[in-house]
Wavefront OBJ file of the C-alpha trace (Angstrom):
o trace
v 7.624 13.073 -135.112
v 4.214 12.020 -136.442
v 1.240 13.293 -134.469
v -1.823 11.306 -133.433
v -5.130 12.589 -132.079
v -6.956 10.126 -129.855
v -10.575 10.822 -128.972
v -11.547 9.376 -125.597
v -9.611 8.607 -122.398
v -11.298 5.351 -121.478
v -9.732 1.907 -121.767
v -9.406 2.121 -125.556
v -7.915 5.603 -125.624
v -5.328 5.127 -122.913
v -3.975 1.811 -124.173
v -3.756 3.220 -127.710
v -1.924 6.260 -126.359
v 0.522 4.036 -124.482
v 1.311 1.868 -127.515
v 1.629 4.769 -129.941
v 3.839 6.746 -127.572
v 6.142 3.749 -127.102
v 6.421 3.469 -130.880
v 7.573 7.048 -131.275
v 4.365 8.959 -132.039
v 3.381 12.213 -130.364
v -0.062 11.581 -128.903
v -2.783 14.007 -127.865
v -5.816 12.560 -126.085
v -9.039 14.575 -126.019
v -11.514 13.672 -123.272
v -14.839 15.509 -122.994
v -15.356 14.702 -119.307
v -13.283 15.972 -116.397
v -11.363 12.784 -115.663
v -9.903 9.564 -116.995
v -11.886 6.342 -117.235
v -14.517 6.531 -119.947
v -17.319 4.226 -118.826
v -15.506 3.781 -115.504
v -15.627 7.507 -114.738
v -18.717 7.765 -112.536
v -21.190 10.446 -113.599
v -21.777 12.317 -116.836
v -22.190 9.951 -119.760
v -20.731 7.014 -117.855
v -23.021 4.044 -117.324
v -21.692 2.916 -113.928
v -23.700 3.089 -110.728
v -22.799 3.277 -107.037
v -22.360 -0.442 -106.355
v -21.086 -1.600 -109.751
v -18.165 -4.029 -109.871
v -16.443 -5.444 -112.945
v -18.028 -8.600 -114.312
v -14.651 -9.942 -115.446
v -11.895 -10.901 -113.017
v -8.732 -8.916 -112.510
v -6.356 -11.473 -114.064
v -8.398 -11.670 -117.264
v -9.093 -7.905 -117.222
v -5.532 -6.659 -116.669
v -3.493 -4.991 -119.376
v -0.603 -7.211 -120.478
v 2.290 -5.383 -118.824
v 0.558 -3.597 -115.957
v -1.527 -6.032 -113.872
v -4.191 -4.914 -111.462
v -2.772 -4.779 -107.945
v -2.664 -8.007 -105.937
v -4.351 -6.296 -102.994
v -7.536 -5.703 -104.985
v -10.469 -8.141 -104.932
v -10.914 -10.507 -107.895
v -13.776 -8.342 -109.220
v -12.888 -4.689 -108.727
v -15.236 -1.803 -107.917
v -15.621 0.912 -110.543
v -13.574 3.368 -108.461
v -10.714 0.876 -108.335
v -10.803 0.395 -112.104
v -10.706 4.145 -112.690
v -7.733 4.471 -110.341
v -6.028 1.631 -112.229
v -6.393 3.620 -115.459
v -4.948 6.708 -113.766
v -1.920 4.748 -112.534
v -1.479 3.212 -115.999
v -1.301 6.642 -117.661
v 1.155 7.895 -115.044
v 3.345 4.787 -115.097
v 3.742 4.858 -118.875
v 4.347 8.589 -119.001
v 1.468 10.018 -121.007
v -0.833 11.406 -118.300
v 0.172 14.933 -119.301
v -0.977 14.248 -122.881
v -4.620 13.809 -121.849
v -6.623 17.030 -122.180
v -9.821 16.963 -120.154
v -13.051 18.874 -120.702
v -12.285 19.037 -124.420
v -15.124 17.772 -126.556
v -14.333 17.044 -130.198
v -16.974 18.892 -132.191
v -15.854 17.691 -135.602
v -13.006 16.208 -137.602
v -12.095 17.254 -141.137
v -10.086 14.995 -143.436
v -7.925 17.389 -145.435
v -6.890 17.028 -149.064
v -3.308 16.372 -147.934
v -4.555 13.409 -145.862
v -4.147 15.028 -142.460
v -6.901 15.572 -139.898
v -8.074 18.867 -138.461
v -9.964 18.599 -135.164
v -12.112 21.325 -133.659
v -12.479 20.958 -129.903
v -14.510 22.911 -127.373
v -13.764 23.308 -123.694
v -16.914 22.053 -121.962
v -16.395 24.484 -119.059
v -15.254 27.691 -120.773
v -16.580 27.168 -124.339
v -13.094 28.002 -125.617
v -12.696 26.581 -129.156
v -9.410 25.307 -130.621
v -8.395 23.800 -133.944
v -5.425 21.438 -134.293
v -4.045 19.342 -137.147
v -2.714 15.776 -136.859
v -1.190 13.106 -139.071
v -3.347 10.286 -137.687
v -6.718 9.956 -135.957
v -7.898 7.325 -133.481
v -11.569 7.119 -132.518
v -11.610 5.532 -129.069
v -15.004 6.487 -127.654
v -16.273 2.903 -127.798
v -19.764 1.565 -128.301
v -21.379 2.457 -124.964
v -22.213 6.137 -125.305
v -25.623 6.204 -127.036
v -28.302 4.036 -125.379
v -30.655 2.198 -127.708
v -34.319 3.121 -127.400
v -37.442 1.006 -127.713
v -40.216 1.648 -130.213
v -42.768 2.382 -127.506
v -44.871 5.433 -126.637
v -44.080 6.245 -123.009
v -46.202 9.424 -122.870
v -49.200 7.827 -121.079
v -46.846 6.336 -118.501
v -45.098 9.674 -117.977
v -48.407 11.533 -117.700
v -49.482 9.383 -114.797
v -46.246 10.248 -112.977
v -44.053 7.356 -114.044
v -40.342 7.745 -114.646
v -38.389 6.255 -117.586
v -34.586 6.260 -117.815
v -31.883 4.321 -119.643
v -29.524 2.084 -117.721
v -26.813 4.646 -118.461
v -28.639 7.103 -116.189
v -29.108 4.688 -113.292
v -27.030 5.515 -110.208
v -28.540 4.192 -106.981
v -31.356 1.949 -105.697
v -32.161 4.603 -103.094
v -33.935 6.610 -105.800
v -36.447 3.768 -106.137
v -37.222 3.074 -102.488
v -40.701 1.552 -102.066
v -41.365 1.741 -105.800
v -42.415 -0.975 -108.222
v -39.735 -0.999 -110.922
v -39.613 -2.600 -114.353
v -36.115 -3.314 -115.706
v -36.142 -4.016 -119.449
v -33.212 -6.095 -120.685
v -31.687 -9.430 -119.761
v -28.001 -8.870 -120.422
v -25.323 -7.749 -117.963
v -26.693 -4.306 -117.029
v -30.316 -5.420 -116.853
v -29.495 -8.328 -114.561
v -27.158 -6.271 -112.368
v -29.585 -3.377 -111.976
v -32.488 -5.693 -111.141
v -30.343 -7.235 -108.414
v -29.276 -3.813 -107.142
v -32.891 -2.671 -106.810
v -34.153 -5.499 -104.615
v -32.613 -3.847 -101.555
v -34.997 -0.871 -101.738
v -37.768 -1.338 -104.325
v -41.124 -2.759 -103.293
v -41.122 -5.019 -106.347
v -38.736 -5.679 -109.243
v -39.789 -7.118 -112.607
v -37.273 -7.992 -115.300
v -38.653 -7.971 -118.854
v -36.606 -9.835 -121.448
v -37.145 -10.251 -125.167
v -34.818 -13.254 -125.128
v -34.025 -15.023 -121.842
v -30.289 -15.422 -121.172
v -28.352 -17.972 -119.199
v -27.282 -16.289 -115.944
v -24.194 -17.526 -114.126
v -22.457 -16.653 -110.879
v -18.970 -15.165 -110.702
v -17.774 -18.526 -109.397
v -18.574 -21.693 -111.333
v -17.663 -25.093 -109.965
v -15.446 -23.502 -107.332
v -13.481 -21.457 -109.896
v -13.780 -17.836 -110.957
v -15.937 -18.191 -114.041
v -13.846 -16.402 -116.664
v -10.606 -17.993 -115.519
v -12.291 -21.356 -116.041
v -14.009 -20.484 -119.336
v -11.432 -18.378 -121.168
v -8.464 -20.615 -121.756
v -6.266 -20.836 -124.808
v -7.111 -24.511 -125.195
v -10.508 -23.371 -126.508
v -8.762 -22.315 -129.731
v -8.364 -25.962 -130.665
v -12.066 -26.670 -130.231
v -14.268 -25.978 -133.289
v -17.331 -23.791 -132.602
v -19.719 -26.680 -133.279
v -18.165 -28.493 -130.306
v -17.210 -25.529 -128.119
v -20.725 -24.109 -127.797
v -22.393 -27.413 -126.733
v -19.589 -27.900 -124.200
v -20.291 -24.474 -122.689
v -24.031 -25.220 -122.620
v -23.308 -28.459 -120.751
v -21.425 -26.435 -118.127
v -24.269 -23.927 -117.874
v -26.724 -26.757 -117.305
v -24.444 -28.374 -114.747
v -24.339 -25.176 -112.678
v -28.098 -24.676 -113.064
v -27.785 -21.335 -114.871
v -31.189 -21.497 -116.625
v -33.529 -18.916 -115.025
v -36.438 -21.054 -116.205
v -35.522 -23.584 -113.522
v -35.774 -20.920 -110.832
v -39.099 -19.284 -111.604
v -37.918 -17.172 -114.517
v -38.252 -17.676 -118.256
v -36.682 -20.772 -119.870
v -33.562 -20.362 -121.991
v -32.732 -21.892 -125.362
v -29.820 -24.350 -125.634
v -28.702 -22.608 -128.829
v -26.105 -20.359 -127.240
v -24.881 -17.457 -129.440
v -27.457 -18.226 -132.135
v -30.716 -17.817 -130.186
v -29.498 -16.563 -126.817
v -26.444 -15.477 -124.834
v -25.312 -15.354 -121.220
v -25.010 -12.812 -118.431
v -23.411 -12.602 -114.993
v -25.639 -12.075 -111.985
v -24.565 -12.963 -108.459
v -27.651 -14.370 -106.777
v -29.991 -13.626 -109.692
v -31.457 -17.114 -109.918
v -31.823 -17.254 -106.133
v -33.666 -13.917 -106.273
v -36.066 -15.490 -108.789
v -36.586 -18.451 -106.471
v -37.338 -16.143 -103.558
v -39.683 -13.921 -105.576
v -37.469 -10.880 -105.123
v -37.291 -10.573 -108.918
v -39.969 -11.672 -111.358
v -39.384 -12.210 -115.058
v -41.737 -11.295 -117.852
v -41.382 -11.483 -121.652
v -40.880 -8.407 -123.837
v -43.043 -5.320 -123.415
v -45.830 -5.376 -125.965
v -47.392 -1.963 -125.352
v -47.774 1.012 -123.065
v -51.511 1.493 -122.617
v -53.505 4.732 -122.587
v -53.909 4.533 -118.795
v -50.142 4.146 -118.340
v -50.174 0.438 -117.566
v -47.773 -1.897 -119.380
v -48.708 -5.058 -121.262
v -46.203 -7.812 -121.968
v -45.974 -10.247 -124.870
v -47.917 -12.847 -122.867
v -50.765 -10.271 -122.551
v -50.178 -9.875 -118.815
v -50.690 -6.225 -117.753
v -49.218 -4.415 -114.746
v -48.718 -0.919 -113.346
v -45.266 0.401 -112.450
v -43.773 3.465 -110.807
v -40.547 3.466 -112.813
v -38.961 1.849 -115.869
v -35.236 1.364 -116.485
v -34.311 0.428 -120.060
v -31.182 -1.686 -120.464
v -31.613 -2.475 -124.150
v -28.036 -2.023 -125.300
v -26.349 0.778 -127.229
v -26.147 2.139 -130.742
v -22.953 2.856 -132.645
v -22.251 6.559 -132.396
v -19.196 8.347 -133.809
v -20.751 11.815 -134.292
v -17.513 13.747 -134.652
v -16.371 11.959 -137.818
v -17.181 13.586 -141.177
v -20.748 12.780 -142.193
v -19.698 11.055 -145.404
v -17.435 8.707 -143.444
v -20.125 8.022 -140.855
v -22.603 7.160 -143.604
v -20.096 4.851 -145.235
v -18.938 2.876 -142.201
v -21.885 2.797 -139.784
v -24.560 0.223 -140.567
v -27.457 1.595 -138.533
v -29.828 -1.281 -139.262
v -27.539 -3.930 -137.769
v -25.582 -1.559 -135.496
v -21.952 -2.140 -136.464
v -18.995 -0.514 -138.212
v -17.950 -1.721 -141.654
v -14.195 -1.647 -141.124
v -11.409 -4.163 -141.623
v -11.421 -6.146 -138.386
v -13.593 -3.399 -136.891
v -10.583 -1.072 -137.112
v -9.320 0.224 -140.483
v -11.074 1.917 -143.388
v -9.733 0.452 -146.653
v -9.408 3.906 -148.233
v -8.343 5.970 -145.199
v -5.213 4.339 -143.738
v -4.580 7.093 -141.168
v -7.958 6.583 -139.446
v -8.437 3.834 -136.863
v -11.457 2.971 -134.732
v -11.144 1.147 -131.410
v -13.690 -0.741 -129.359
v -16.537 -1.075 -131.842
v -16.604 -4.882 -131.733
v -18.987 -6.834 -129.506
v -17.331 -8.944 -126.852
v -18.483 -11.371 -124.223
v -15.440 -10.909 -121.995
v -12.803 -8.472 -120.747
v -12.380 -5.518 -123.074
v -9.118 -4.146 -121.605
v -6.655 -6.705 -123.042
v -8.635 -6.978 -126.264
v -8.472 -3.216 -126.780
v -4.787 -3.266 -125.919
v -4.050 -5.767 -128.691
v -6.173 -3.765 -131.122
v -4.258 -0.608 -130.169
v -0.900 -2.334 -130.556
v -1.896 -3.532 -134.023
v -2.811 0.022 -135.036
v 0.505 1.344 -133.768
v 2.510 -1.392 -135.500
v 0.713 -0.727 -138.795
v 1.402 3.005 -138.639
v 5.007 2.418 -137.603
v 5.474 0.041 -140.536
v 6.075 -3.112 -138.475
v 2.851 -4.718 -139.715
v 1.246 -4.253 -143.114
v -2.401 -4.086 -144.060
v -3.719 -6.136 -146.992
v -4.640 -4.378 -150.228
v -7.767 -2.225 -150.365
v -9.507 -4.915 -152.403
v -8.650 -7.614 -149.862
v -9.873 -5.493 -146.947
v -13.135 -4.713 -148.727
v -13.624 -8.397 -149.536
v -13.138 -9.338 -145.865
v -15.698 -6.714 -144.844
v -18.248 -7.971 -147.377
v -17.644 -11.710 -147.030
v -16.817 -12.086 -143.339
v -17.766 -9.047 -141.268
v -21.180 -8.186 -142.705
v -22.652 -11.728 -142.532
v -21.289 -12.153 -139.002
v -22.653 -8.826 -137.748
v -26.048 -9.515 -139.279
v -26.350 -12.822 -137.451
v -28.639 -12.736 -134.435
v -25.924 -12.676 -131.757
v -22.708 -11.306 -133.279
v -20.642 -11.963 -130.154
v -17.190 -13.505 -130.124
v -15.598 -15.333 -127.240
v -12.561 -13.911 -125.450
v -10.132 -16.443 -126.930
v -11.271 -15.665 -130.472
v -10.859 -11.887 -130.156
v -7.513 -12.096 -128.360
v -6.076 -14.487 -130.908
v -7.379 -12.501 -133.893
v -5.879 -9.200 -132.750
v -2.779 -11.025 -131.529
v -2.226 -12.497 -134.985
v -2.839 -9.164 -136.697
v -0.312 -7.517 -134.357
v 2.219 -10.317 -134.890
v 2.415 -11.251 -131.206
v 1.050 -14.804 -131.059
v 3.080 -16.726 -128.450
v 5.275 -19.492 -129.867
v 5.488 -22.601 -127.622
v 8.966 -23.539 -128.893
v 10.270 -20.104 -127.861
v 8.879 -20.485 -124.345
v 9.801 -23.973 -123.118
v 9.348 -23.128 -119.426
v 5.649 -22.404 -119.930
v 4.953 -24.372 -123.083
v 1.996 -26.197 -121.532
v 0.475 -22.969 -120.252
v 0.440 -21.569 -123.783
v -1.958 -24.294 -124.863
v -4.019 -24.840 -121.717
v -3.406 -21.934 -119.377
v -5.293 -18.790 -118.437
v -5.984 -16.564 -121.435
v -4.399 -13.360 -120.153
v -2.866 -10.378 -121.903
v 0.672 -11.289 -120.773
v 0.640 -14.232 -123.209
v 0.906 -11.708 -126.024
v 4.049 -10.126 -124.553
v 6.169 -13.254 -125.007
v 7.046 -12.984 -128.703
v 6.956 -10.399 -131.487
v 7.123 -6.602 -131.257
v 6.797 -5.171 -127.755
v 7.785 -8.464 -126.100
v 8.614 -8.450 -122.378
v 9.455 -12.126 -122.027
v 10.878 -12.317 -118.496
v 8.154 -10.323 -116.741
v 5.400 -11.971 -118.766
v 6.683 -15.496 -118.123
v 6.831 -14.886 -114.373
v 3.318 -13.425 -114.304
v 1.852 -16.279 -116.357
v 3.452 -18.860 -114.070
v 2.278 -17.089 -110.933
v -1.313 -16.630 -112.067
v -1.707 -20.178 -113.338
v -0.343 -21.532 -110.060
v -2.893 -19.428 -108.161
v -5.685 -20.764 -110.383
v -4.687 -24.386 -109.778
v -4.616 -23.753 -106.017
v -8.161 -22.358 -105.727
l 1 2 3 4 5 6 7 8 9 10 11 12 13 14 15 16 17 18 19 20 21 22 23 24 25 26 27 28 29 30 31 32 33 34 35 36 37 38 39 40 41 42 43 44 45 46 47 48 49 50 51 52 53 54 55 56 57 58 59 60 61 62 63 64 65 66 67 68 69 70 71 72 73 74 75 76 77 78 79 80 81 82 83 84 85 86 87 88 89 90 91 92 93 94 95 96 97 98 99 100 101 102 103 104 105 106 107 108 109 110 111 112 113 114 115 116 117 118 119 120 121 122 123 124 125 126 127 128 129 130 131 132 133 134 135 136 137 138 139 140 141 142 143 144 145 146 147 148 149 150 151 152 153 154 155 156 157 158 159 160 161 162 163 164 165 166 167 168 169 170 171 172 173 174 175 176 177 178 179 180 181 182 183 184 185 186 187 188 189 190 191 192 193 194 195 196 197 198 199 200 201 202 203 204 205 206 207 208 209 210 211 212 213 214 215 216 217 218 219 220 221 222 223 224 225 226 227 228 229 230 231 232 233 234 235 236 237 238 239 240 241 242 243 244 245 246 247 248 249 250 251 252 253 254 255 256 257 258 259 260 261 262 263 264 265 266 267 268 269 270 271 272 273 274 275 276 277 278 279 280 281 282 283 284 285 286 287 288 289 290 291 292 293 294 295 296 297 298 299 300 301 302 303 304 305 306 307 308 309 310 311 312 313 314 315 316 317 318 319 320 321 322 323 324 325 326 327 328 329 330 331 332 333 334 335 336 337 338 339 340 341 342 343 344 345 346 347 348 349 350 351 352 353 354 355 356 357 358 359 360 361 362 363 364 365 366 367 368 369 370 371 372 373 374 375 376 377 378 379 380 381 382 383 384 385 386 387 388 389 390 391 392 393 394 395 396 397 398 399 400 401 402 403 404 405 406 407 408 409 410 411 412 413 414 415 416 417 418 419 420 421 422 423 424 425 426 427 428 429 430 431 432 433 434 435 436 437 438 439 440 441 442 443 444 445 446 447 448 449 450 451 452 453 454 455 456 457 458 459 460 461 462 463 464 465 466 467 468 469 470 471 472 473 474 475 476 477 478 479 480 481
């Protein structure tokens, strides 16, 4: 039996472990923290805070063959998501293959093609070395916060506090303080909203203003309305203006609520975020928006790009994350990580053209639910290694990286919509649903909810009966909202 080492027990690691185990591989999952969940495991290097809920709904977020429980709210709390992962590992029989408190110190690619991993127990410092046939990097792209090119020393000297959003846990820490939150994407918006319950004043500084929508749009849960398979038939030059029209219709421009105005050029000059009540908070003065930070002054005050200057007690930086895969051999890191544009140069963000037994999960940028996207990526990896699916030639993979991936990643907003990512990985895995094979739900395959179960109807790993019933049920619930 071929052996696979998987680094990380978050969403990427557990769904890869499930797929590989089902396809006959012996999996070993190394997790440096003390529990399952990755970013959903509160504490440590996780970026979740006390009140955080998912910003994608449970139907869209569910793995294809293990839906989130009906009793849960549409947008689950981080503790509920972590428990979902635990149940997933138990249900599919690989919970005992996850080894906690084992940090991977380094990986060595041997001359015979195998991988040797050195791991250290984070509690006992016990060191072990193991050899595997295949290696999966599943630590994702949310472990190393990006920093800003600013000198915070004057601010710190006057008693100010600066943290990354990854370190934020509770608004209680900032009671009666004036807080600056830098960043206008999901975390920045959410944290600014979280702080208004305790902080004396909250200012949100954004380099580029984003559209900010509620979790319900036009009476529907936003991602169930937005992410539909029918979008695949709409060319990008028409799809983006259509989305902008919706954003305007629901008044999602912070500039109309006392914040900074947003460009209409979605995904080329701006993006969008989810923030329940964010625009209302702007209207009520509970949150103020400012442009990017220009400088930290010698007296500790902060000046913005519009030359407005203010004093703050604390700063929380939500400026995104940098690609970090520190355990891979240095020569491989140097080859695949583009530090200037912050992406991995791999075939469909996954395979190295010259190292077929290495796969990387979760290093693509997404605007929607990662769970089902990662699941499809993991299934593709497993099918390639099992021999069900074949990779193109080395030359073809390198050409795709140079001609498609690099230009895309170096664009200003290299984000892809949910339907695009799902369909890409679905095609690579050979699991695109075929309408003619599914007459009972043929219409739902072209204009239904874009959920993971769609990719369990045809191809390897199909579970047609269960998937058909789930798709019918969920689409009926959507139409009855």
